[in-house]
C-alpha positions as CSV (number, residue, x, y, z in Angstrom):
1,P,-26.8,-8.6,-39.5
2,V,-29.1,-8.8,-42.4
3,W,-28.2,-10.2,-45.4
4,K,-29.7,-10.9,-49.1
5,T,-28.3,-14.1,-51.5
6,H,-28.9,-16.1,-54.6
7,H,-26.7,-18.7,-52.7
8,V,-25.5,-20.1,-49.5
9,E,-23.3,-22.6,-49.0
10,V,-22.3,-23.8,-45.8
11,E,-19.5,-26.1,-44.8
12,R,-20.7,-27.2,-41.2
13,P,-23.5,-27.4,-38.9
14,V,-25.7,-24.2,-38.7
15,P,-27.1,-23.5,-35.3
16,V,-30.2,-24.0,-35.1
17,E,-31.2,-20.7,-34.3
18,V,-30.0,-19.8,-38.1
19,V,-32.2,-22.7,-39.5
20,R,-35.3,-21.3,-37.5
21,H,-34.7,-18.0,-39.7
22,V,-34.8,-19.5,-43.0
23,P,-38.1,-19.2,-44.8
24,F,-40.1,-22.4,-44.3
25,E,-40.6,-22.4,-48.4
26,I,-37.5,-22.8,-48.7
27,I,-36.7,-25.6,-45.9
28,K,-39.0,-27.3,-47.7
29,K,-37.6,-26.9,-51.2
30,I,-34.8,-28.3,-49.8
31,H,-36.5,-31.4,-47.8
32,V,-34.7,-30.5,-44.1
33,P,-35.4,-33.1,-41.6
34,V,-37.3,-30.9,-39.4
35,D,-36.2,-32.9,-36.5
36,R,-32.5,-32.5,-37.6
37,P,-32.3,-29.0,-38.1
38,Y,-29.1,-28.2,-37.5
39,E,-27.6,-30.5,-40.6
40,V,-28.9,-29.0,-42.9
41,I,-27.9,-26.1,-45.3
42,R,-25.6,-27.8,-47.8
43,K,-27.2,-25.4,-51.0
44,V,-29.8,-23.3,-50.4
45,H,-30.6,-21.1,-53.4
46,I,-32.3,-18.2,-51.5
47,P,-35.0,-15.3,-53.8
48,I,-32.9,-12.2,-53.4
49,E,-35.9,-10.8,-52.4
50,K,-36.1,-12.8,-49.7
51,H,-34.5,-11.5,-46.1
52,V,-32.4,-13.8,-43.7
53,E,-31.8,-12.5,-40.6
54,V,-29.3,-13.8,-37.9
55,P,-28.4,-12.0,-34.6
56,V,-24.4,-11.5,-34.5
57,A,-24.4,-13.7,-31.3
58,V,-25.2,-16.9,-33.4
59,W,-22.8,-16.2,-36.1
60,K,-19.9,-14.8,-33.7
61,P,-18.4,-18.2,-33.0
62,Y,-18.6,-19.7,-36.4
63,P,-15.8,-18.3,-38.8
64,I,-17.0,-15.8,-42.1
65,H,-15.5,-17.9,-44.4
66,I,-18.7,-20.9,-43.7
67,I,-20.7,-18.7,-45.8
68,K,-20.3,-18.6,-49.3
69,H,-21.4,-16.5,-52.3
70,V,-23.2,-14.2,-50.0
71,T,-23.8,-10.6,-51.1
72,H,-25.4,-7.4,-50.2
73,Y,-25.1,-8.5,-46.0
74,K,-25.0,-5.0,-43.9
75,K,-21.5,-4.1,-42.5
76,H,-22.4,-2.9,-39.7
77,G,-23.1,-5.1,-36.5
78,W,-21.0,-7.9,-37.7
79,G,-18.1,-6.6,-35.7
80,W,-15.4,-8.4,-37.6
């Protein structure tokens, strides 16, 4: 799945695979501890032109509600 968003809030630790897909400049902006990336993303502001692509397999175990304020994500591919 691919989503574009201005604002993403995650309520629990995020899989490292997800963090790897977040643009580096954003990681720097929010001061992500590189050695502990999975503890990251509390509130991340991502410019609408940025694309964050995450494999379905990575998000599958996580309830969709952990992602708030997500817009324009493609319906196909999620399987929910």
